[in-house]
N, C-alpha and C positions, 0 to 999 in steps of 0.2 A: 504494500500500500504506500503510495507516495504522499498522501495527505493525512497521515495518521494524527489523531488528536495528541496534543502535547501532554495531556494528563497521563498518557500511557508511559511516558518517560519518567514520570515521578513515582510510579508504582514500585514497591519493594521487589526484591528478587526472590519472592516466595508467594504462595497463595495468600489471600487476605482473610482475616477473621471477619465474621459478620459485623461486629461492632466497628471495625475499620471502614467497611463499606458504607454503613449507616452514616458515619462521620463524613465520608467522601461525598455522599449524596447531599448532605446538608450544606457542605462547604463549597460545592462546585457552582461557580457563577457562569462559566462558559458553556458547559454541556449539561444535558440531562443524562444522568448516570443511573443505571439500575443493574443489579446482579441478575445473571441469567442461569447460573449453575451453582448450586451449593452441594458440596460433597461431604459425606460423613465417613470417617475412617473407622477402623475396628474398635478404637477406644471411644468412639462416639463424638469426637471433635468435629465441628463443622468448619469448612473452609469454602470460600468463594473462589472459584477457578475461572469463571468467565464473566465478563461484564459487557453490557451494551452501552455505547456512548452515542448520544444523539447530538450532532453538531449543528442541526438546523437544516443542512443540506443532505447529510448522510447519517446513517446509523452504522457504527463500526462495532464489530464483534472482536473483542480481544480476550485472550485466554492465557493463563499461566502455563508455560511449557516447562515441566519439571526437568527434562533433559538439558535444555538450554539455560535453565534457571532464570528465565526472564518472561515478561509479558509480551506476547506477539499478536499482531493483527492477523486475523484469519478470514475475515469476510467483511464486505462493505455493501450496503444497499442504499439506493436513492430514497429519500423520504417521499418524494413525489411519485405518483403513479402506483402501479401494482407490484413493484419490485420488493418492497418491504411488506412481507406477509407473515403473520404470526405463526402459522403452521410450518411453513417452509423455514422460517428463522429458527424455530425450536428444533426442527429436524437437523438443520445444519450444525447447530450448537451441540446437540446430543452426539452427532457423528464425530465432531472434533474432540469432545470430551472422551468418548470411547477410544479414540486413537491415541490420546495423550495421558489418560488417567485410567489405566486398565485395572489397577488394584482397588478401585472404589467399591465401597460396600453399598452405598445408596446414592442416588442422584436426584435432586429436585430442581425443577425449573420454575421460575416465576411466571405467572400468567401475564403475558405481555398486554393483553387487552385491559387488565385491571390496573396496570401501572401508569 
């Protein structure tokens, strides 16, 4: 992605705790931010591993890649038109999570229509 949101560069080199994402949502003035995947490990700890960032023109999907130990952009949709579709977006996110987080015990997605 050539026009990745700058917020992506400010994310730590690990998955985010739910409380960190809540703080990010409240403090973000430039973008609408919402978590799209919350994973639960065997110990019951919850981590956010994908975020959707709405810049006004595009919605960017970014995810934490544990092999690279960084957040990467893996999809972008235009806000206008039919390109940004809840079902297709969730499918793409679940596909990416499955490819990069194989040891996950459970996976929840936020309902994008309610956000």
